[in-house]
C-alpha positions as CSV (number, residue, x, y, z in Angstrom):
1,M,-8.7,-7.6,-8.9
2,Y,-8.9,-8.0,-12.5
3,I,-5.5,-8.5,-13.9
4,P,-5.2,-8.5,-17.8
5,K,-1.8,-10.3,-19.2
6,Y,0.0,-7.6,-19.6
7,Y,0.1,-5.7,-16.9
8,K,0.0,-8.7,-14.6
9,V,3.4,-8.2,-11.8
10,T,4.6,-11.7,-10.1
11,D,8.4,-10.5,-8.7
12,F,8.1,-10.5,-5.4
13,E,10.7,-8.1,-4.7
14,E,9.3,-5.1,-6.6
15,I,5.7,-6.0,-4.9
16,R,7.8,-5.9,-1.8
17,E,9.6,-2.2,-2.6
18,F,6.6,-1.1,-3.9
19,V,4.5,-1.9,-0.7
20,Q,7.2,-0.7,1.8
21,H,6.9,2.9,-0.9
22,N,3.8,3.0,-0.5
23,S,2.6,1.7,2.8
24,F,-0.2,4.1,3.5
25,G,-3.3,1.6,2.3
26,T,-7.3,0.3,3.0
27,L,-7.5,-2.3,5.1
28,V,-11.2,-3.9,4.2
29,T,-13.0,-6.7,6.1
30,T,-16.9,-7.6,6.4
31,K,-19.2,-7.5,9.0
32,K,-22.9,-9.0,8.4
33,G,-21.3,-9.2,4.7
34,R,-21.1,-5.3,4.4
35,P,-17.8,-4.4,3.6
36,I,-15.7,-2.2,5.8
37,A,-12.7,0.0,5.0
38,T,-10.2,1.9,7.3
39,H,-7.1,3.7,6.4
40,L,-3.3,3.5,7.4
41,P,0.1,2.9,8.1
42,L,1.0,-0.6,7.4
43,Q,4.5,-2.7,7.5
44,L,5.5,-5.9,5.6
45,I,7.2,-7.5,7.8
46,K,9.4,-11.0,7.5
47,E,9.1,-14.5,10.3
48,E,11.1,-16.8,9.5
49,E,9.7,-18.0,6.2
50,D,6.3,-16.2,6.1
51,Y,4.8,-11.9,5.6
52,F,2.4,-9.9,8.0
53,L,1.1,-6.8,7.3
54,T,1.6,-4.8,10.3
55,G,-0.5,-2.2,11.4
56,H,-3.1,-0.6,14.5
57,M,-5.9,1.1,14.7
58,A,-8.2,3.2,16.8
59,F,-9.6,1.0,20.2
60,G,-12.7,2.5,19.1
61,N,-13.0,1.5,15.6
62,P,-15.1,-1.1,14.9
63,Q,-13.7,-3.5,12.3
64,W,-10.9,-5.2,14.8
65,R,-14.2,-6.5,15.5
66,T,-14.2,-8.2,12.9
67,F,-11.6,-10.0,12.7
68,E,-12.0,-13.5,14.2
69,S,-15.6,-13.8,11.7
70,C,-14.0,-12.3,8.7
71,E,-12.3,-15.4,6.9
72,E,-9.8,-13.0,5.3
73,A,-9.2,-9.1,4.9
74,L,-8.0,-7.6,1.8
75,V,-5.7,-5.1,1.9
76,M,-5.2,-2.7,-1.1
77,F,-2.1,-0.5,-1.4
78,Q,-1.8,2.1,-4.5
79,G,0.9,4.0,-6.2
80,P,0.0,7.1,-8.4
81,H,-1.7,7.1,-11.0
82,A,-2.4,9.6,-13.9
83,Y,-4.9,10.0,-17.2
84,I,-4.0,9.3,-20.2
85,S,-5.1,11.4,-22.8
86,S,-5.3,8.9,-26.5
87,S,-4.9,12.2,-28.7
88,W,-1.6,11.2,-27.1
89,Y,-0.7,7.8,-29.4
90,E,0.1,7.5,-33.0
91,Q,-3.0,6.0,-34.4
92,E,-6.6,6.8,-32.9
93,N,-7.8,5.0,-30.2
94,V,-9.9,5.7,-26.4
95,P,-7.8,7.2,-23.7
96,T,-7.5,5.4,-20.6
97,W,-5.8,5.8,-17.1
98,N,-2.4,4.5,-16.3
99,Y,-1.7,3.3,-12.4
100,Q,0.1,0.7,-9.5
101,A,-2.2,-1.0,-7.3
102,V,-1.5,-4.2,-5.1
103,H,-3.6,-6.4,-3.1
104,V,-3.2,-8.3,-0.5
105,Y,-5.4,-11.4,1.8
106,G,-5.0,-12.9,4.2
107,P,-6.3,-13.7,8.0
108,A,-6.1,-10.1,10.5
109,T,-5.6,-11.9,14.2
110,I,-4.8,-9.2,17.0
111,L,-1.2,-8.6,18.3
112,D,-0.9,-8.5,22.4
113,E,0.5,-5.9,23.9
114,E,4.6,-7.0,23.6
115,E,3.9,-7.1,19.5
116,L,2.4,-3.7,19.8
117,K,5.3,-2.4,21.5
118,Q,6.9,-3.4,19.1
119,D,5.7,-2.4,16.0
120,L,5.2,0.7,17.0
121,A,8.8,0.8,17.3
122,K,9.7,0.0,14.2
123,L,7.3,2.4,12.8
124,L,8.7,5.4,14.4
125,Q,12.2,4.1,13.2
126,K,10.9,4.0,9.7
127,Y,9.7,7.7,9.9
128,E,11.3,8.7,12.2
129,S,15.4,8.6,12.2
130,H,16.0,10.4,9.2
131,R,14.9,13.5,11.3
132,E,16.3,16.5,12.7
133,N,15.0,15.6,15.8
134,P,13.7,12.1,15.8
135,V,10.4,11.3,18.2
136,L,11.2,7.4,18.9
137,W,10.1,5.1,20.8
138,D,13.0,5.0,24.2
139,K,12.6,8.8,23.7
140,L,8.6,9.6,24.9
141,S,7.5,9.2,28.5
142,P,6.1,5.3,30.1
143,S,3.3,7.4,30.9
144,L,2.3,9.0,27.9
145,L,2.8,5.3,26.3
146,E,1.1,3.6,28.8
147,K,-2.3,6.5,27.7
148,E,-1.2,5.9,24.7
149,L,-1.7,2.0,24.3
150,K,-5.3,1.8,25.3
151,G,-6.1,3.8,22.5
152,I,-5.8,1.8,20.4
153,V,-5.6,-2.4,19.0
154,G,-2.1,-3.8,16.9
155,F,-3.2,-6.6,14.6
156,K,-1.3,-8.2,11.5
157,I,-2.6,-10.5,8.1
158,H,-0.9,-13.2,7.2
159,V,0.1,-12.7,4.1
160,K,-2.1,-15.5,2.0
161,E,-1.8,-14.1,-2.1
162,I,-1.0,-11.1,-3.6
163,Q,-2.3,-9.7,-6.6
164,A,-0.6,-6.9,-8.5
165,A,-1.2,-4.8,-11.4
166,Y,1.2,-2.3,-13.2
167,K,-1.2,-0.8,-15.5
168,M,1.4,1.8,-17.5
169,S,0.9,1.7,-21.6
170,Q,3.0,-0.9,-22.1
171,N,0.6,-2.1,-24.6
172,R,1.4,0.6,-27.0
173,N,4.6,0.3,-29.2
174,E,8.2,2.5,-28.2
175,T,7.1,6.2,-29.7
176,D,3.5,6.2,-28.5
177,Y,5.4,5.1,-24.8
178,Q,8.0,7.2,-24.6
179,N,5.9,10.0,-25.9
180,I,2.9,9.5,-23.2
181,V,6.4,9.5,-20.4
182,K,6.6,13.4,-22.4
183,Q,3.0,14.4,-22.3
184,L,3.3,13.1,-18.1
185,Q,6.6,15.4,-17.8
186,N,4.5,18.7,-18.6
187,E,1.3,17.9,-17.0
188,K,1.0,19.9,-13.8
189,N,-0.7,16.7,-11.5
190,P,1.8,16.0,-9.6
191,D,0.3,12.3,-9.8
192,S,0.9,12.0,-13.5
193,R,4.5,13.4,-13.0
194,Q,5.3,10.2,-10.7
195,M,3.4,8.5,-13.3
196,A,5.8,9.6,-16.4
197,E,9.1,9.1,-13.1
198,V,7.8,5.2,-13.3
199,M,7.8,4.9,-16.5
200,N,10.9,5.8,-17.3
201,K,12.2,3.8,-15.3
202,R,10.5,0.8,-16.3
203,L,12.1,1.6,-20.3
């Protein structure tokens, strides 16, 4: 990913938090030189000193069969993004687009059944534990789980490289920056208002 110096993010804890909050990613591998992609929820976990992205996909999805032949997988995570009008600047310029994006690279391998069960239990815990009637792993019937497990394939990606870009008008002066935030807050698009919130926090 091309990242101008203004927008490069290197703080791992900041990136880790971003991935945890924007965990619906796009997994890209290649098959005979052609890129293929799947959109799916992922978890960033630590095992000893290494980090992994874990997830699962349908057994019928041919992408998991590329893991053995594909040297490296790419996972893309995206945060809020918004159009930035140059009418919001003090001086004449051209419009642009603000965004947050993280790319993760590493080899992918298949989880065994026990690893898959543990990963699914963690996934349910993350998204269900706060609900009034949480659907947790130990509450589901063994017969249902056995049936569903046959239809999916679990995987993990060993994190070898991370690239992170937060393009949020860091190259603008303070007056422009403040006005961009104000204008984004007034936009009807929810992504624009979310971008304004993120930019406000970075002041």
